[in-house]
N, C-alpha and C positions, 0 to 999 in steps of 0.2 A: 538246679539240675538235677539228673538222674544220676543214681548211685546202682552199680552192679558189684553185688560182691561174689567173686567166683574164685576157681583153683586152674592152675594153667593147665592146659591141655583138658580139663574137663568138658563135661556137656555145656558148661557156660560158656565155652568159646563160640558156639553159634549165635549168643546174644552178644558178644563183642563184635563179631563180623558182621551181624544186623546193624549193630548201632553205626558201625563206620560204615557199612553200605550207606546208610541213611544219611551220613554225615552229623549226626547227631553227639554233641560234647557229653562226656559223662564221668563222674568220678568212681575210680574201681579201686575195690576193698579185697585183697587177698587173703583166704581163708584156708585154713590148716583142716583138710577135711577127716584127719586121723584125730587130731586133739581138740577140734571145734573150738579154735581159738582165729579172732580176725587178728592177723600177722601184724599190722601196723601198731595195735595199743596192745593187744593180747587181751582183747575183751572177748567175753563169751560168745561165739556164734549163735549159740540156741536162744539168747536173747533176742537176735536179730530175726531168727528165722527157727520156731521150735521144732522144724523138721530135719535141721541141721544138714540141710543139702542145699548145693547151688544149680542154677543160677537164683538170687533173689535180685529182684529190680525194685528199688526205693523209689517211687513217684515223686511229683515235684511238691505234692500236698503230704508227702510223710508215709501216705500207705505203702505197704509190700508188696510185692507179685511174686509169686513163684511158679514153678514148672514151666519147662523148655517151652512147650506149646502154647502157653498163656503168656510168658514175657514175649515171645518171637512175634506174637500177633499183635502185642500193643504197640512195641516198637515199630511193625510195620506200620499200624494204624496211625502214628505220628506223623507221616511223611506219605500220604495217601498217592499224591502227586507220582510218587515213584514205582509204584507197582509192586513193591515188596510182598505183598499180599491183595487178592484180588478182592473188591470190595464185597461188604455184607449183603447177603442176598444173591450174589452170583453165582452161579453154579460152579465154577472154579474155586471158589472159598471154600468149598467142601470139599474138593480134591484135596486143597493145600491141609486141612485139618485130618484128611485121612491120610495123606503121607506123614506130617506131624505124628499121629497115633501110632502107625507104622512103625516110624524109626524110633522113636520112645519106647514101644512096648518090645518090639520082636527083635531091634536089633540092639537098642542101650538095655534094657532092663533083661532082656532074652539071651544076650549074649555078653555085651561088654561088661555089665555089672557084675556077672557071677566069675566072668575071668582073671578080673581084677581085685575082688574082693573076698572069693573063697580060695582054699588053700587045696583042699583035698579033692584027688582026680575023680571020684566018685561023684561029688556035685558038680564037676563040669563036664562029664562024659554026655549028658543028654544036651546041653548046650551044644557043645561042638559037634556033635550028630547033626543038628538042626541048621546050623549057620549057613551052609551051603544052598538048602532049599530057599531060605529066607532070602539070601542076596540072589538067588535068582529071579527074584520079582522085581526088583529095581532095576536090574540088568536088563531082562527082557522088556521094561516100560522105557528105557533110555537108549535102547538099540538105533531107535529111528529119530529121537528128540535129543534137543541140547539142555532143557531144562526138564524139571520134575513136573511143574504147573506149567500150564502155556507157554508161550512164547518169550519169556523173560525171566531174569533170575527172581527167585521169591526167599523168604525165609524159610520155606523148607530145604532148600538147597543150602542153605547156611547150616541146617542141622546134619543133613545127608552129607555134606562135607567134612563135619565135625567127624561123624560116625566111622568114614571109610579111611580117618586118618588113624583113630584108634584100632581098627582093626587091623590094621599093620603094625602097629605095636602089641598087637594080640598074635601075632604071627600068623595072620590070614592074609594071604597073598591075592591081592585085589586084581593082581594081573590073570587070574583064572576067570574073570568075568570082563572081556574085554572092554565091553560099553562102560561097565563102571570105573575102570583104569582109565578110559579116554575120558569119561566126566569129569574124573577127580583132577586130572590135569588142566582141564580148561577151568575148573573152579579155581584152582592154585594160581593160575594166572591173570586173574581177575584183581587189580593192584589195592584194593582195600579187603580182599581175601587174604591176599599174599601177606599184606601189612599184618594183620590181625594174628594170623599163624605163626609169624617170625616172632612177634612181640612174645607171644606166649611160651614158644620153643625157648625164645632165651630166657626166659624167667625158670622154663623148668631145668634147663641144663646147668642154671646158676643154683638150684634148689639141689638138684642130684651130683653137682661138681664135690 
């Protein structure tokens, strides 16, 4: 069975969404990203993943895969018939990789990471100044599309859904970009997406209560 190391509402939520959309059972291990401990047994998370970051997907053979873009594509390729990623060599596969890279660098690392990890206003000024221009790109793309890639839900949508949820927590009102707001509503209406978010939101509430 696959195993996913995660922290509630971190970028690993996209991997949970992908697993649930694919109908793949997995064992889930919660990690405290601040102490770098696996909460179920207090083990050192860095012994699992030297990077100290989630997601970490432990494969059936025991190998470990990290980085959201890689983990999401691996999960999608386990069930190719579902179309969670276009097949290798298809032009849309490169579009999928393009969006996974954009979300991971421009939204996640470019804005969300400094917002939640940095404390001083000087460090946050530049990311905050750029986020509007950054979000205008997927907003324009989704103005006349239901999904990011092709005509069906892919793991790129799982990734963007997570990012948009975290933007709200970072005091960015997604309603400023109506196509993004409408897109997020559509994604959250998907039963497996709704269930994945609900599971992790409850975990987050329990932690912060």
